[in-house]
N, C-alpha and C positions, 0 to 999 in steps of 0.2 A: 851802506846800511844807515838809515836815518829814522830814529825813534820819534822825531818831532812830527812826523806826518802819519796819517792813518794808512794801514796796509790794505790795499785792494786785493781781494782774493775770493774765490768761490769756495764753498764748503766741500770738504771731502766726506767720506763716510767710513766708519770703522767696522762696518758689517763685512762679513766674509764675501769673497767673490767680487770685489770691486776695485781690484788693484789697478786696472787700466785707467779707471776714472781718477783715482787718487794721484797717479803719476801725472796725468794731464793737469789736474788742479795745481800740483806743485810747479810744473813748468810754466803754467799760466801766471801764477803768482810772481815767479821770478821775472817773467817777461814784462809784467805790468809795473813792478816795483823796483826792479834792480836787485842788487845783492841783499840777501836776508839770511839770518842765522836759522838754525834748526828750531830754536825756541820761538822765533818770530813766525816761522812757517807753521808750527804747531798751533799757535794762538790764532793765526789768521784763518787757517783752513779747518780748525776744529778737529784735527787728527791727533792721535796720541803721539807722544814724543818718540816712542819706539817705531811706530809706523812711518813717521817722518824720517827717522834715522835710517831705516831700511831702504826707503825709496831714494833718499839722497845718496846712499852708498851705491845703489844700482845705477842711478843716473851718472854718478861720477865714474864708475867703471866703464860705462858706455860712452864716455866722452861728451856728455851733454851738459854737465855742470862741473865747476871747478871751485876749489876753496881759495879764499883770499886770506890775507894776514889776519890773525886773531885781533879782536878789538876788546880792550878792557873798559868796562863801564862801572865807575864807582869802585866799591870794595869787592864786588863779586868776581866770580871766575871769568876769565876772558871768553868771548864767544867768537866763533868762526863764521863769517858770512860766506855764502855761496852765491855764485852768479852763473847765468847761462853761458855756455861756450858758443859764440857765434858760429864757429866752424863745425858745430855738432851736427848740423843738417843743412841741406841746400835744396832749392826747388827752382824750377823753370816756369815762367809765366808767359803765356802767349795771348796776344790780342789780335783778332781778325776783324777788320773793319771793311767798309765798302771799297776803299781805295788803297789801303796799306795794311801791313802787318807789323807787329812789334813783338820782340822777345826779350825777356829780362831774367836775370839770375839773382836770387836773394839768398841770404843765410838765415839761420834759425831766428834771429831777432829782427829780420826785415831789412837789413842793410843791402842796398843794391850794389852788386859787385861788377856786373857787366851788362850791357844791353846793346841791341841792334835793331834796325828797322829796314823794311824794304817795301817798294811799291808792288801792289798786286796787279797782275795783268787783267785787262777788261773782260777776258773770256771766262772768268770765274775759276772754279776749282780744277778744271781740266789741266791748267798749267800752274795755277796758284798754289796747289798742294805741294808741288815740287819746290816752289819758292819758299814756302813755309818750312818744310823739312830742312832745307839748306840753311835757313836762318837759325833754326833751333840748333843744328849741328855747329854752326859758327859760335853761338853763345856757349855751348857746352865746351868747345875747344878753348875758348877764351877763359872760361871758368877754371878748367883743368890747368891752364897755364898759370893761374893765380893761386890755386889751392890744389895741391897734388892729390889729396884724398877726396876731392869733390864727387867723383863718379861713384865711389863706394858709399857716400853719404847722401846721395841724391834721392829724395823721398817721392818725387813724382813731378808730373807736368800738369799745370792748370791752364785751361783754355777758356777764353771768353769771347763772345761775339754778340751782336744784337739779337734779341729775341723778337717775337715769341717763338718757341720751339714746337714742332709737331703740328703746326697750323697750316692748312692748305692755302697756297698762294698761287694766283694765276699769273703766268708770264714771269718776266724778270723784274719783279717788284723791288725797287731800290730800298724801300722801307723794310721789307721782309728778308732781303737777301735770299730769295727763293732758291737760286742755284746751289748756294752753300747749304741751305737747309736740307736739300735732297741728297747731298753728298755724304758718303759714309765717313765723316770727319774723324770721329773717335777711333774707329778701326784703323784708319790710315795713319793717324798720329801714333797710336799704340804700336802698330807694326813697324813704322818707320823709325821710332825712337827707342823701343824696348821699355818704355816707361808706363806706369799706370797713369791714366788720363781721366780727368773730370772736366765737364763743360758747364759753364754758367753764363747767364746773360751779363752784359756789360755793366748794368746798374748793380747787380749783385756783387760783381767783382770789385767795383769801386767801393761798395759798402764793406767788403772784406778788407780792403786796404785801409779804410777809415777806422775800422775796428782794431786793426793790428798796430798801426802807427799814426793814426790821424785823430780827428775830432771825436770819434765814437769810442776811442780806447777807454775801457773801464765802464762803459755804459751798457746797461742791460736792455734798454728800450730806445732805439733810435731808428729813424728812417732817413736814408740818404736819397735826396732828390737829384737824380743824375741828369745833367744837361750835356748832351752830345749831339751827334747828327740827329738822333731821336731823343725821347725823354723816357725815363724809367724811374723806378723807386726800388732801392735796395733795403730790405726789411730785416732789422735786427730786433728780434722779439724774444724776450726771456733769456737774453744773453747769447742766443744762437741765430744764425742766418736762416731766415725762413724762405724757402723756394717754392712752396706749393706742390700740388699733386703732379704737375708736369714741368716743373722748373720755370713756370711763367708768372709766378707771383710778382706783383709790383709793376706790371705793364701798364702803368697809368697813362703813358703816351697814347695808348689806343682808346682811352676814354673819349666818348663823343661829347662835344660841346655844341650848343645850338644858339649861341648869342645872336648870330646873324640870320637865324631862321633855318639854315641848312646845317644839319649835323656834320661836324668836322672833327677828326681826331686831334687831340691836344697837341701832339708833336708836329702836326702840320702847321700849327699856328705859333708855337713858342719855343721851338728847338733851334739848334744851330743851323740845321738845314733850311729852316724858314728864314733865318738871318742871311744865309748865303744867297738865297733867292732874292731877298730884299735888296742886297748889295750888288747883285749880278756877279757874284764871285764863284769861280769854279772850285768846288770842295776838294777836288783832286790836286789842286795847286799846292806844292810842298810849302809855300810860304804863307798859307792861309792863316795859320795861328798868329804869326807875327803881324800880318796885315790887319787882322781884326783887333788885335791888342792895341796897335798904334792908333787905329781909328777911335777906339774907346777912350784912350788917353787924351785924344784931342777933342773929345766930346763932339764928334762928327754928328751933324744933324740927322744923317740917315740912321746912325746907331741910336740916337735919342728917340726917333720916331718909332723904330722897331721896339725899343724897350718900353715905351708908353703902351703899346699894344700887348706885348708879351707879359708884362707884369700883371695885367688883369687876369689872365689865365693862370699864371703861376701862383698868384695869391689864392685863387680858388683851389689849386692843387694842394697847397700847404694846409688850407682849412679842411679839405677832404681827408688828407692824411691824418691830421690831428683828431678829427672826428672818428675815424675808423680804428686807429691804432693806439691813440693816447700815448705817444712817445715822449721821452724826456726832452728830445729836441729833434728838429728837422735840419738836415745838413745839406746845403747846396754844394754839389761836387761834380767832377767830370772833366771833360776836355775843353771847357770854355776858357778862353784867356783870362788871366786874373783881373785885368782892368775891366773887362766886360762883366765878369762875375760880381765884382765889387759895385759896379754901377747898378746891376740888377738888385743886389741886396739893399742898397740905399733906396732904390725906387719902390721896392715892395713894402717898405714901412710907411705908415703904420699898417700892420697886418690886421685883417678883420678879426673881430672878437670871436673867440672859440672856447672850447672846454679847456684849452691849454693856458688860458689866462688865470694864473694862480699867484696869490700874494707871496707864497712861500717859495716861489721859483728861484733857483740858484743858477740855472743854465738857460741861456737864451732860447726862446721858442724856435728861432730860425737863425742859423749861423753859416758862415762860409767854411767849407772844408777844402779838400784838395782841388786845385785848379791846375792840373798838370796833364798834358796829353799822354803821359806814361802811367797815369793812375790806374787805368783798367788792367794794363799788363802787370803792374805791381800787385793789384788785388788778385789777379789770376795766379801769380806766383805764391801769394800768401795762402791760397786755398789748400794746396797740398801740405803746407806747414800746419795750418789750422786743423786739417783733417787728421794729421798724425799726432798732434800734441795738445789741442785745445780741449777743455772739459766739455762733455756733451752727454745728454741723457742716453744716447745710443751706446756710449762707451760702457755705461752701467749695465745696460741690457746685454751687450756682447759678453761682458765678463761673467754675468750671472747665468748664462745659458749653459 
C-alpha cells in the first residue's frame, strides 16, 4: 500500500442492482494498484465504505483477496491492506497460427505458470484439432501438478487466431486460414475441454495482454498495432476492448494501399510475412524468430532495405489510427523479434503530424509494447480472466435486468 502515488481505479455505483459491476471495479483496482485498504478502495472507486466492506468480505470468503498485516499511519487507527490472491482463478490461453499452436496457463494477476507449443500439420484442422486438444490437456495437467485446486478455479479457455472471421475465402488462402475458418472450432474446443470458450483475433488478444500486464495497463484509450504474419489493430476504447459487430474490428492489414498504382493490402507489404518473403525464409522454420532477431542485431542490409519500405506504410497506419480513434497512445506489439521491433520504432520517427500532436502529452504517441511470440497466447488466456473480473458496461446491464 503506497499513499504517495495516485490510485488508478474505475468508479463503482451505489445504485441498487449493480453488485457485479462493483465487484469487478474492486478486483480491477487491486490488480492495477496492488494492495489497498478499504478506505483507499472507497476513495478510489467512489463507493460507500459499507459497500466496499461487504464486497471485500465476499471476495475474501471466495478466496479472491486476502488481508495483509495492518499498517499504522501517523496517529490514526491502523489500516489493513488487501491484495488479490493469484491462485484465486486460472485460465488457459490458446493461439492457433498458420504453422504452430501455443497454449499457456495464467493465474488471476497474469502470472504465467506453464506453457507448451506444437507444430500444426499442413492438412489443417482435420488433424490439427487433435494436436490442439492434446496440447491443452498437457497444459492443464502441468497446471494441476503445480496447483492442486486449479481445475476447480479454472474460469475458461480463451482462443485467438488470425482474422477476419466469417468472411468468404476461396481456396486455402494462407492469409485467411480458410480451412480453420470453416471448421467448427469453438464447438470442438468446448466439447473436448469442457470449458467455456471465446475466440478473438490475434491483434485483439495481444491488446488484451497489453491491457492486463503491458504498456496499455491503466489506459482507457489505446490502440495496439499488431505485427505478426499479418497486421492488425487491437482497439481499447473507453477502457474496454472493442471487437466490432462480427469480431473483425481493427483488421487494418486488409486496408488497400495504392502507392505503386495497384491496390495492395497493407499486410502484404509491411508484415512479418512480407519480411520472410524478402529474406527467402520459411515461416514454418522453428528457428525463424531467433534468425530474424540476429539479422536485425547485425543491421543486415536486407533487414534495413525491408524496414525502409515497411516504415512508410506503418507511419501511414499510425496516422490513420490516430485520426480515427484519438488514442492516448499507439503501441507496437506482437510476435516481431525485439531487435527488429526496436529498429522499426527508431525508423518510424519522426512521425507525420497528426491530431495526436499535443503540448500537454505525457505518454508517447507511439511506443514499443510486447515483443514476444507468446504474447497472443497470453492475451488469449487473459480474456477469460478479463471477462470474469474486469469492469464493463455489460456487467451493469446484466445486474440490472
